[in-house]
C-alpha positions as CSV (number, residue, x, y, z in Angstrom):
1,M,46.1,111.7,122.1
2,M,42.6,111.7,123.7
3,E,41.5,114.4,121.2
4,I,42.8,112.6,118.1
5,T,41.8,109.0,119.0
6,E,38.7,109.9,120.9
7,L,39.8,107.4,123.5
8,S,39.6,107.8,127.3
9,A,42.7,108.2,129.4
10,P,42.6,104.7,131.0
11,T,42.3,103.2,127.5
12,I,45.3,105.1,126.2
13,Y,47.3,104.0,129.3
14,R,46.3,100.3,128.6
15,K,47.4,100.8,125.0
16,I,50.8,102.2,126.1
17,D,51.3,99.2,128.4
18,M,50.5,96.8,125.5
19,F,52.8,98.6,123.0
20,Y,55.5,98.5,125.6
21,E,55.2,94.8,126.2
22,R,55.1,94.1,122.4
23,C,58.2,96.3,121.8
24,V,60.2,94.7,124.5
25,S,59.2,91.2,123.3
26,F,60.1,92.1,119.7
27,T,63.4,93.7,120.6
28,Q,64.5,90.9,122.8
29,G,63.9,88.4,120.0
30,R,65.8,90.4,117.5
31,E,68.7,91.3,119.7
32,A,69.1,87.7,120.9
33,Q,70.4,87.0,117.3
34,L,73.5,89.2,118.0
35,R,74.9,86.4,120.2
36,Q,75.2,84.1,117.1
37,M,76.2,86.8,114.6
38,P,79.8,87.4,113.7
39,L,80.6,90.9,114.8
40,G,83.6,92.9,113.7
41,F,84.9,96.2,115.0
42,M,82.3,98.1,117.0
43,R,82.5,101.6,118.3
44,L,80.0,102.4,121.1
45,S,79.1,105.6,122.8
46,T,77.5,105.6,126.2
47,D,75.9,108.5,128.2
48,R,73.1,109.2,130.6
49,Q,70.1,111.5,130.4
50,E,67.8,112.7,133.2
51,Y,64.0,113.1,133.2
52,R,61.8,114.9,135.7
53,V,58.5,113.5,137.2
54,N,55.9,116.0,138.4
55,W,55.2,116.1,142.1
56,T,51.8,114.8,143.3
57,D,51.7,116.7,146.6
58,R,51.4,120.5,146.5
59,K,52.7,120.7,150.1
60,D,56.0,119.1,149.0
61,K,56.8,120.6,145.6
62,K,59.9,118.5,144.8
63,N,60.4,116.6,141.5
64,V,61.6,113.0,141.1
65,V,64.6,112.8,138.8
66,I,65.0,109.6,136.9
67,N,68.2,108.7,134.9
68,A,68.4,106.5,131.8
69,I,71.7,105.1,130.5
70,G,72.0,104.3,126.8
71,T,74.6,103.0,124.3
72,A,74.6,103.6,120.6
73,D,76.8,102.0,117.9
74,K,78.6,104.6,115.9
75,S,78.5,102.8,112.5
76,S,74.9,101.7,112.5
77,R,73.4,104.2,115.0
78,Y,71.6,101.3,116.7
79,V,70.7,102.2,120.3
80,F,71.1,99.6,123.0
81,G,69.5,99.9,126.4
82,M,68.0,103.2,127.6
83,D,67.7,101.6,131.0
84,V,66.2,103.7,133.8
85,N,67.1,103.6,137.5
86,Y,63.6,102.8,138.7
87,D,61.9,99.6,139.7
88,S,58.1,99.7,139.6
89,S,57.7,96.2,141.2
90,I,58.9,97.5,144.6
91,V,56.3,98.5,147.3
92,L,58.2,100.9,149.4
93,E,55.7,100.8,152.2
94,D,56.3,97.0,152.7
95,I,60.1,97.6,153.0
96,L,59.7,100.4,155.5
97,A,57.4,98.2,157.6
98,D,59.8,95.3,157.6
99,E,62.0,94.8,160.6
100,Q,65.0,94.4,158.2
101,Y,64.7,98.0,157.3
102,E,65.7,99.1,160.8
103,V,68.6,96.6,160.7
104,D,69.8,97.8,157.3
105,Q,70.3,101.4,158.5
106,K,73.1,100.2,160.8
107,L,74.9,97.9,158.3
108,K,77.5,98.7,155.7
109,D,76.2,99.3,152.2
110,Y,77.3,95.9,150.9
111,N,75.5,94.0,153.7
112,R,72.2,95.6,153.2
113,Q,69.2,93.6,152.0
114,N,68.0,96.5,149.8
115,A,71.3,98.1,148.9
116,R,70.3,98.8,145.4
117,L,67.4,101.0,146.3
118,W,67.3,104.7,147.4
119,L,65.6,104.6,150.9
120,P,64.7,107.5,153.2
121,Y,67.7,107.2,155.5
122,E,70.1,107.7,152.5
123,H,67.9,110.5,150.9
124,Y,69.1,113.2,153.3
125,L,72.8,112.3,152.8
126,G,72.3,112.4,149.0
127,K,70.9,116.0,149.3
128,Q,73.9,117.1,151.4
129,L,76.3,115.6,148.8
130,S,74.5,117.4,146.0
131,K,75.1,120.7,147.9
132,E,78.8,120.0,148.1
133,V,78.8,119.2,144.3
134,E,77.2,122.6,143.4
135,A,79.6,124.5,145.7
136,K,82.6,122.6,144.2
137,R,81.3,123.3,140.6
138,K,81.2,127.1,141.2
139,E,84.6,127.0,142.7
140,L,86.1,125.1,139.8
141,I,84.4,127.2,137.1
142,T,86.0,130.3,138.8
143,Y,89.4,128.6,139.1
144,Y,89.4,127.5,135.5
145,S,87.8,130.6,134.1
146,S,90.7,131.2,131.6
147,V,90.6,127.6,130.0
148,P,87.9,125.7,128.2
149,L,84.9,124.7,130.4
150,P,85.4,120.9,130.1
151,I,88.5,121.2,132.3
152,S,86.4,122.3,135.3
153,E,83.8,119.6,134.5
154,I,86.6,117.0,134.4
155,S,87.9,118.0,137.8
156,L,84.3,118.0,139.1
157,G,83.9,114.5,137.8
158,Y,86.9,113.3,139.9
159,F,85.5,115.2,143.0
160,I,82.1,113.5,142.6
161,E,83.8,110.1,142.2
162,E,85.7,110.7,145.5
163,L,82.4,111.5,147.3
164,A,80.9,108.3,145.9
165,E,83.9,106.3,147.2
166,D,83.8,107.9,150.6
167,Y,80.0,107.7,151.2
168,G,78.9,104.9,149.0
169,V,76.2,107.1,147.5
170,E,75.9,108.6,144.0
171,A,76.1,112.3,144.6
172,L,74.0,113.3,141.6
173,D,71.1,110.9,142.1
174,Q,69.4,113.2,144.6
175,L,69.5,117.0,144.3
176,T,68.4,119.6,146.8
177,A,65.0,120.0,145.1
178,T,64.2,116.3,144.4
179,N,62.3,113.6,146.2
180,L,61.9,109.9,146.1
181,P,59.0,108.4,144.0
182,S,55.7,107.8,145.8
183,K,55.2,104.6,143.7
184,G,57.9,101.9,143.1
185,A,61.4,102.7,144.1
186,Q,64.4,104.6,142.7
187,V,67.5,102.4,142.1
188,H,71.1,103.6,142.7
189,S,72.5,104.6,139.3
190,E,75.5,102.4,139.8
191,Y,73.3,99.2,139.8
192,T,71.6,100.3,136.5
193,M,75.0,101.0,135.0
194,Y,76.4,97.6,135.9
195,A,73.3,95.8,134.6
196,H,73.5,97.8,131.4
197,F,77.1,96.8,130.6
198,I,76.6,93.2,131.7
199,H,73.7,93.0,129.2
200,L,75.9,94.6,126.5
201,E,78.7,92.1,127.2
202,R,76.3,89.2,126.7
203,L,75.2,90.6,123.4
204,L,78.4,92.0,121.9
205,G,81.2,90.5,124.0
206,H,82.3,88.2,121.1
207,A,83.0,91.1,118.7
208,S,86.5,91.0,117.2
209,C,87.2,94.5,118.6
210,L,85.3,96.9,120.8
211,R,85.8,100.5,121.6
212,F,83.7,102.4,124.2
213,Y,83.4,106.2,124.3
214,L,82.1,107.1,127.8
215,D,80.8,110.2,129.3
216,Q,82.7,111.0,132.6
217,E,80.2,109.7,135.1
218,P,81.0,108.2,138.6
219,A,81.0,104.4,138.3
220,I,80.6,104.3,134.6
221,E,84.2,103.4,133.9
222,R,84.2,100.6,136.6
223,A,80.8,99.2,135.3
224,C,82.2,99.0,131.7
225,N,85.6,97.6,132.7
226,S,84.1,95.1,135.1
227,A,81.6,93.7,132.6
228,F,84.2,93.5,129.8
229,S,87.2,92.5,131.9
230,T,88.0,89.5,129.7
231,Q,88.0,91.6,126.5
232,I,90.3,94.1,128.2
233,K,92.7,91.4,129.3
234,N,93.0,90.0,125.8
235,G,93.4,93.5,124.3
236,S,90.2,93.5,122.2
237,L,88.6,96.4,124.1
238,H,89.6,100.0,124.7
239,S,87.6,102.5,126.6
240,L,87.9,106.3,126.7
241,Y,86.3,109.2,128.5
242,V,84.9,112.0,126.2
243,K,84.0,115.4,127.5
244,I,82.6,118.3,125.5
245,N,81.4,121.8,126.3
246,K,77.6,121.5,126.1
247,L,76.9,125.1,127.2
248,L,78.0,126.9,124.1
249,N,75.4,128.6,121.9
250,V,75.2,128.2,118.1
251,D,77.2,131.3,117.3
252,Q,80.0,130.2,119.6
253,R,80.0,126.7,118.0
254,R,80.1,128.2,114.5
255,A,83.0,130.4,115.4
256,L,85.0,127.4,116.7
257,V,84.2,125.4,113.6
258,N,85.5,128.3,111.5
259,T,88.7,128.4,113.6
260,T,89.2,124.6,113.0
261,Q,88.8,125.0,109.2
262,K,91.4,127.8,109.1
263,L,93.8,125.7,111.2
264,L,93.4,122.7,108.9
265,L,93.8,124.7,105.8
266,K,97.0,126.3,107.2
267,I,98.5,122.9,108.0
268,Q,97.6,121.6,104.5
269,D,99.3,124.6,102.8
270,E,102.4,124.5,105.0
271,H,103.0,120.7,104.9
272,G,101.4,119.8,101.5
273,V,99.0,117.2,103.0
274,D,95.3,116.5,102.6
275,G,92.6,117.1,105.2
276,Y,92.9,113.6,106.7
277,E,96.6,113.9,107.3
278,A,96.2,117.4,108.7
279,R,93.7,116.2,111.3
280,K,96.0,113.3,112.2
281,M,98.9,115.8,112.7
282,V,96.7,117.9,115.0
283,A,95.8,114.8,117.1
284,L,99.5,113.7,117.3
285,H,100.4,117.1,118.5
286,S,97.6,117.0,121.2
287,L,98.9,113.6,122.5
288,R,102.3,115.3,123.3
289,Q,100.6,117.9,125.5
290,P,98.1,116.6,128.1
291,V,96.0,119.4,129.5
292,A,94.8,117.7,132.7
293,Q,95.9,114.7,134.8
294,N,94.6,112.6,137.6
295,G,97.9,111.4,139.2
296,E,99.9,109.0,136.9
297,R,96.9,106.9,135.9
298,Q,94.8,109.2,133.6
299,S,95.7,112.0,131.3
300,W,93.3,114.2,129.4
301,F,94.0,115.5,125.9
302,E,92.3,118.4,124.1
303,L,91.4,118.0,120.5
304,P,91.2,121.4,118.8
305,I,89.1,120.0,115.9
306,H,85.7,121.4,116.6
307,K,82.5,120.1,115.1
308,I,79.1,121.9,115.2
309,Y,77.8,119.2,117.6
310,E,81.1,118.6,119.6
311,C,83.2,121.6,120.6
312,E,86.1,121.8,123.1
313,K,86.4,118.1,123.1
314,H,88.7,116.4,125.7
315,V,89.5,112.7,125.7
316,C,91.0,110.4,128.3
317,F,92.3,106.8,127.7
318,L,91.0,104.5,130.4
319,T,92.4,101.1,129.4
320,P,96.1,100.3,128.9
321,T,97.7,101.9,125.8
322,E,101.2,100.3,125.9
323,K,100.6,98.2,122.9
324,L,99.2,101.0,120.9
325,T,101.3,103.2,118.5
326,E,101.1,107.0,118.6
327,V,99.2,106.8,115.3
328,D,96.7,104.4,116.8
329,K,96.1,106.7,119.8
330,A,95.8,109.7,117.5
331,M,93.1,107.9,115.4
332,M,91.2,107.0,118.6
333,L,91.4,110.6,119.7
334,L,89.9,111.7,116.4
335,D,87.2,109.0,116.4
336,A,86.1,109.5,120.1
337,S,82.6,110.8,120.2
338,L,79.4,110.8,122.2
339,H,77.4,112.1,119.2
340,P,75.6,108.8,118.3
341,I,73.9,108.5,121.7
342,D,73.5,112.3,122.2
343,N,71.7,112.4,118.9
344,F,69.2,109.8,120.2
345,F,68.8,111.8,123.4
346,Q,67.9,114.8,121.3
347,I,65.2,112.7,119.5
348,V,63.8,111.7,122.8
349,R,63.4,115.3,123.8
350,R,61.7,116.2,120.5
351,R,59.6,113.1,119.9
352,L,58.3,112.5,123.5
353,S,56.6,115.6,124.8
354,A,56.4,114.1,128.2
355,L,60.2,114.0,128.4
356,E,61.0,117.4,127.1
357,R,63.5,119.4,129.0
358,P,61.5,121.6,131.5
359,I,62.2,125.3,131.9
360,S,63.7,126.3,135.3
361,T,63.7,129.8,136.6
362,S,65.5,131.5,139.5
363,S,62.2,131.9,141.4
364,N,61.3,128.2,141.6
365,A,64.7,127.1,143.0
366,G,65.0,124.2,140.7
367,R,61.5,122.9,141.3
368,V,59.8,122.4,137.9
369,W,56.2,121.5,137.1
370,T,54.9,121.2,133.6
371,G,51.7,119.8,132.4
372,K,53.3,117.5,129.9
373,S,55.7,115.8,132.3
374,P,54.7,112.4,133.7
375,Y,53.4,111.8,137.2
376,N,54.2,108.1,137.2
377,P,57.9,107.3,136.8
378,E,57.1,104.0,135.3
379,M,55.8,105.8,132.1
380,I,59.4,107.0,131.4
381,G,60.9,103.6,130.9
382,K,57.9,102.5,128.8
383,Q,58.0,105.4,126.5
384,L,61.8,105.2,126.0
385,Q,61.6,101.5,125.1
386,I,58.7,102.1,122.6
387,L,60.7,105.0,121.0
388,R,63.9,102.9,121.0
389,T,62.2,100.2,119.1
390,F,60.7,102.6,116.6
391,Y,64.1,104.4,116.1
392,N,66.0,101.1,115.6
393,Y,63.6,99.2,113.4
394,C,61.1,101.7,111.8
395,Y,62.9,105.1,111.4
396,I,64.4,105.3,107.9
397,S,67.4,107.7,107.6
398,K,67.4,110.3,104.9
399,R,71.1,109.8,104.5
400,D,71.1,106.2,103.2
401,K,67.4,105.2,103.3
402,K,68.1,102.5,105.9
403,T,67.2,101.8,109.5
404,A,69.7,101.3,112.3
405,A,68.7,97.6,112.6
406,Q,69.3,97.2,108.9
407,R,72.8,98.5,109.1
408,L,73.6,96.3,112.1
409,G,72.2,93.2,110.3
410,L,69.1,92.6,112.5
411,A,66.6,93.5,109.7
412,R,66.4,93.4,105.9
413,G,64.5,96.7,105.8
414,A,62.1,98.9,107.7
415,V,59.8,96.9,109.9
416,E,56.1,97.8,109.7
417,I,54.8,99.1,113.1
418,R,51.8,96.7,112.9
419,K,54.1,93.8,112.7
420,I,55.7,94.8,116.0
421,L,52.5,95.6,117.8
422,Y,50.1,93.0,116.5
423,T,52.0,89.8,115.8
């Protein structure tokens, strides 16, 4: 940026701050209109993505890992949120110097004054729990070596949730090779999740029907169901976990897609049905054979219809299904997807060089330093909000020549960037 614009680094940072403020102001104004808009059936995908911040002390080479939670509408591809678990307004030194800090260490989580923040006395516990998670992951992968990988990840998700309930700490927020930020403070992921869904409920809670497809993350189900409890009670909202195998390479994905095509063609020939009915028959068959269970409350179903971007998909119904027919559940199984939000995550990695996925090697034990990565965690949230605004209001899809905001009804066409930044 300095080379192209011939501006100094401080000037560019001031510009980023200004762009961020204008984008947030513009987006808030537009999204506020959703509360008065008649909203029909909305299908929403929610997931989290993590970003690494470079260390600033060569004597302590540990990254800060910041998470962002985002939700995307499946029909319009409009992205809501991208909220990070970081608060730049906190001065950690002031908290540590306060007498209340010593008192907080002896209190239960729910009685602490700064319960939402990651503080040093919790940091060590978080690292210990992350070691337990890694050991359990290796154990489960070995145990489930003969079945699709998502089964081991599903079991790991329940193990992580048990740790969170026992210790009151998110086991994946702090890893063995991570540190707390030197500026501002890291927020417990659970608080960010709850805030994210509460905000969504205020914007979209009046929709005639809502369906959430959630990645299996500790607390994400509770956050969604708590914020939308009224909608769940009246039966206008259903939520589901979705798990896919993200470790497959392109050749493995293509092989699975070819297997799916052969299966569907075989069903069409044998039963004289079209492709839509064939997929429905596969989903109905999957509903009769759950592949994993968590007691009597949750059952997981495998859908052997592989797509190039979603292979070895497993789905779990989280809200009551007594009033749903088998066909209703089969259609939900077919529709369940995290692709809308995962697609935006991919755009984040490609469009924001500072948030590209760093390369880790066996020699650095998980510690990663790259020149492009940010040193200030605050820049992550700012860049994400700027990109989210551009993606929703300015980016024109090649598919239908429309923007996400246009499909959702928040814009009549692509918004000029200068109107966002300079009006």
